[in-house]
N, C-alpha and C positions, 0 to 999 in steps of 0.2 A: 576600093573596098567601102562598102556601105557601113557607116558607123553604127547604124541602127541594128546591124546584125552582130555586133560585138557582144560576146557573152558576159554575164556578170562574173562568173567564176569566183564566187565568194571565198575570201581567204587568201587570194593571190594578190600581193601588193608589190609596188616599187616605191622606194623613197630615195631621192638623190639630190645632189647639187652639181652644178656644172658652171662652165665659164660664162654662160648666158646671164647669170645673176650674181655669181660669186667670183671675186678677183683671185689672182694667183696666191697671195699670202693666205687668204681665208681657205682656199681649197687645200692648201698645205696642212692646215689644222686637221683635216679629215682624210688625208692620204694614209693608207695603211700598207705595211710591208707584210711579208709572209708570216712573221711571228705574231703580229697583231691579228691577221686573218685567222690563224689557227686558234687564237684566244677567243675570237668571236664565235667560231664554230663550236668550240668547247662549251660555251655558255648557252648556246642556242636551245638545246633540248630542255633545259630548266625553264625556259620562257615559252615552251610549247611550240618551238620551231623545229620541224624535222627535215625540211627541204629549203635550201637557200643557197645563194652565192653572192659574192661582192665583186663589183667591177671598179677598180681604183686605178685611174690613169691621170695624166697631167691635166686633162680637161674636165674630169668628173670623178665623183665617188657615188656609186649607186649600189643599193642592196635590194635584191629580188628574193622573194620567198613567200611561204605560206605561214600566216600568223593571225592572231586574233584581230590585229589592226596594224597600220603602218608604224605607229609609234613604238610598238614592240620591236620591230626591226631596227628602228633608229636607236633605241636604247641599247640593243645588243651591239650595234656598230660602234656607238660612242663610248662604250666602256673602255675602249682601247685607244681612243684618239685624243689629241691635244685639245681639240674643241669639244664643247659640251653638247649634250643632246638638245638643249634649249636653243643654242646657236644654230645647230644644224637644222632643226625644225623651222626656225625663222626664215631660213634661206632655201628650204627644200621644196621640190615639187613632188607631189604624191599622186600615184596612179594606181588604179585597181583593175583587175581582170583583163578585159580586152584592150583597154587603153595602155596598160603596162606591157602587154604582149606587143602591140603595135610599136610602142616606143623602142623596145629592144630590136625589132626589125630595122628601124630607122637608124639606131645607133650603129649597128653592125654594118649598115650600108655606107656609113660615113656622112649621112644626111644631117646628123645632129652634132657633127664635129666642128671644132673651131676652124680647122682647115677642111673645107668641103671635100668629101671623098677620101678622107684620111683612112688608109687601109691598114695601118698599124693596129687599129682598134680590134681587128679580127684576131690577131695573134694574142692580144691582151685578154680578149673574151675567152678564147680557148684555154689560156693558162688559168684564168679565174675559175672556170667551170671544172677543169681537171683537178684543181686544188680541192674544190668542194667535193667532187666525185670520189677522189681518193680517200676522203674521210666520211663517206656515206651520206652526203647531203644532196645528191642529185637523184630525184625520184623519176618515175616514168614520164610524168608530165614535163618536167624541166629538161629531161634528156631529149624528148621529142621536140620540144620548143626550140632548144638551142640548135639541134640538127637542122630544123627548118630554117632558122635564122641564118645559119652559116651557108646553107645551100642558096638562099636568096642573095646573100652578099656575094657569093661566088658568081652567080648569074649576072649580077649588076656589074661586077668587075669585068666580066668577059663580054658583055653586050652593051656597055655604055662607056663614055669617056670620063665617068665620074672620078675614077682613080688615076687620072693622068695629070701630070704637072706637080706643083708643090703641095703634095698631099700627105706629108708627114712633117713632124717637127724637125727631124734630121735634115730633110731637104730644104725646108723653109729657112733654117738657120744658114745654110749655104747661100741661098738666094739673098738673104739679108746682108751677108758679108759682101757678096758681089756688088750689091747696090751701095753699100756704105763705105767700101774701102777701094782705093786706087791700087791697081796691080796686086790683087790678093795673092797671086801665086808667089810673090816675092816676100810675103810676110812670114814671120816666125809664129807658128801656131802651136798652142798648148791645148791638148785634149785631155780633160780630167774625167775619167770614167770609161770603162771598157765593156759595158753591158751591151744589150741589143741596140739601144739608141746610139750609144757611143760608137759601136762598130759601123752602123749605118752612116752616121755623121762623118766618120773618118773616111770611109769609102767615097762618100759624096764630095768631100774636100779634094780628094785626089782626082776623081773622075770629072767633076764639073769646074773646078777652079785650077786644076793642074798644080796644086800645092804639093811641095815635097819637103819643106822645112817644118815637119810636124813631129812633136814629141808627145808620146802617149804616157799618161800616168794613171795608175789604178791601184786600189788597195791590194788586189791580187796581182803580183808582178808577172805571174805566168800568163794571165789574160792580156796584159799590156804587151808582153813580149810576142805573143801569138799574133796580135793585130799588126804590130810593127813589122814582124817578119813577113807577113802575108803581103804587105803593101810597100815593103822596102823603106820603112821609116825608122824612127828612133824611139826608144822607151826609156823611162827613168823611174826609180822607186819613189813611193809616196813620201819618204823622208826628205826627198829633194824638192818637194812641192814649192816651198817658198822661193827657192833659187830659180826654178823653172818659171814661176809666175813673173819674176823680175825680168827674165830674159825675153819673154813672149811679147809679141805685138797684139795678137788675138788669142783670147782664152775662151774655150767652150767647155762648159761644165755639164756633165750628164750623170752625176753620181747617185743622186737620191739618198744621200746620207741623212741621218736624223738631225744633224746640226750642220751649220755652214762650215765648209772647208776652206773657202777663199775669204780671207779676212781683210779688213781695212788696213791693218798693220802690214800686210803683205804688199800693199800698193801705195802707201803714202809717199814713198821716196822713189817712185819709178816714173817712167815716161808715159806718154799717152798710150792708152790701150782700149781696145774694144773687147768687152766681155759679154758672152751670151750664156745665160743660165737656163738650161732645159730641164732642170731638176724640180721635183715637187716632193717635199717642201723645198724651198729655195736653198741652194747650197752656196750662195754668195751672200756675205753679210750685208744687211740692209744699209749699214753706214757707208758702204762703198759708194752709194749714190751721191754722197756729199762731196766726193773728191772731184774737182773741176777737170782734171785731166783723164778721167775714166768715163767711158760711155758704156753703161750697163743696159742690156736688153734682156727682158724675160720672155716667157711664153706668150703672154698677151700681146707684146709689142711685135714680135717677129711674125705672129699670125696675121698681122695687118700689112705686112710688106707686099710690094708689088708682085702680082701673080698673073702672068699673061694668059694662062690657060683657064682662069676662073670663069670667064664668060662662057666658054665651051662647056665646062662642067655644069654650070647653072642651067644651061639649055637642055641638058639631059636629065634634070631632076624629074620631070613628068614621066620619062621613060623608066627611071629607077623606081618611082612610086608604083607604076603599073606592074613591074616585076614583083615588088613587095606584095601588092594586092593578090597576085596569083598564089604566091607561097603562103600568104596569110590565110586565104580561103581554104587551101588544102589543109593547113594545120587546124583551122576551126572545124572543118569537116571531120577530121580525125577526133577532135574533142567531142563533137556531137555523137559520133558513132561509139565512142567509149562509154557514153551514158547508156547505150543500148546493150552493152555486153551482159549485164546481169539478166536482162530479159531474154536475150538469145540463148544464154546458158540454161535458163529455166525451160525454154521451149525445147531445147535439145534433149534435156533430161526427160521431159514429158513425152516427147516423140519416141524416144528410145523405149520407154515403158510401154507405150501403145504398140509399137512395132513388135515387141517381144510377145505380145498377146495375139497378133494378127498373122494369118497366113500370107505369104509373099506372092502377090499376083504378078505375072509377067517374068521377064528374065533379069530385071534390074535388082541387084542385091539390096537388102534393107538399108544397110549403112549408106549406100549411094543415094537412095531415096531421101533419107534423112538429111544428108549433106546438101542435096539439091534444094530441098524445102527450106532449110536454114539459109542457104545462100540467097534464094529468092526473097525470103523474108527480110534479110539484111539489106538487099537492094531496094526493096520498097520503103524500108525505114529511112534509108539514105535519101531517096527521092522525095518522100512526102514529109519527112521530119516528124512522123507520128509513130508511136511504138505500141501502145497498149492493145489496139484493135487487132494487131497482127498475131497475137498469141492464139486466139481462137481460129483465125484464118489459117494459120500454119497447121494446126491440128486437123482441121477439116480437110485441107489439101492432102495430108498424108493418108487420112482415112479413105479418101476417094481413090488414092493410088492402090490401096489394098483391097478395094471393093471389086 
């Protein structure tokens, strides 16, 4: 994709933070849940924002939308976060128009992920956009953009090896355990959290480590019971969390609760344990790191674990970028043609007026002649990227047909 062809698209901005500049605790200050997301959308119209969505994951928080400036988007986002707008701005990257569009293509492809090729981002993007769409914040532009982005991501998944290997936090956690623990299948494992990441992690523990001594704990006991039943494991209610923490050798936390659930007090008088916290904000108390018999690994640490497929995925980056370029060109072509819609409508109206006053020569109906002329005009606009001169040309062509 030639960067010189990227359109200005005044008013469309992206403001975001990610793992590239911001550590896990700081990213946790700006992670938003559905209640916070809804509050942001409720405030957006008063700030002149009619179309937007927020992508909040373990690696990033990004807000895309049409606004007077990117700071307006940041202010809306940060009215609901623990971190301030000033702190977010200090760590943020800001992109406009074509650069913001290109960035979203790269994010959905997993090219901008902490784990190269992470395909979980696709599901997170779909959920983020659906949440905004259900509340009336996805306009025609954003709908078309996201559709193009998702199709590009699908093509990359099907035609490259970018999504092979340790390409999710759930899988990377299992790889980390495999490297850090002797005979992991014999360890007693506690999984806290039965959401999407928790389910994936639990399945990976069984499939890749052969683990069977797994206890699932979740705030919703029904969800914990469903996972346990599906994988022939054990579940326990949240009220037994402290007891289960004491019994476990390995603890994996995927809860995304607003405050830590695993506390130092739970661990002070226990044996050696490995704890992996996949939550954002962190759900294991910071003070746990001070305990000499506890090894605590967060998202940033497990993302650096040994990944034997990384070299193959890196080799396919140029191929992925080529796929993005094709879909990006198609989307930008759609954008350019949308600018011509008012002109084409005006031509159509004028041609209809002229046709009504002219006798129809030949066997071709008037309406078909008009459609043919409009289609040819649109094709010329698309090919030459010029529009104004075609108004007169289309009228002359129709008049010649009637002569």
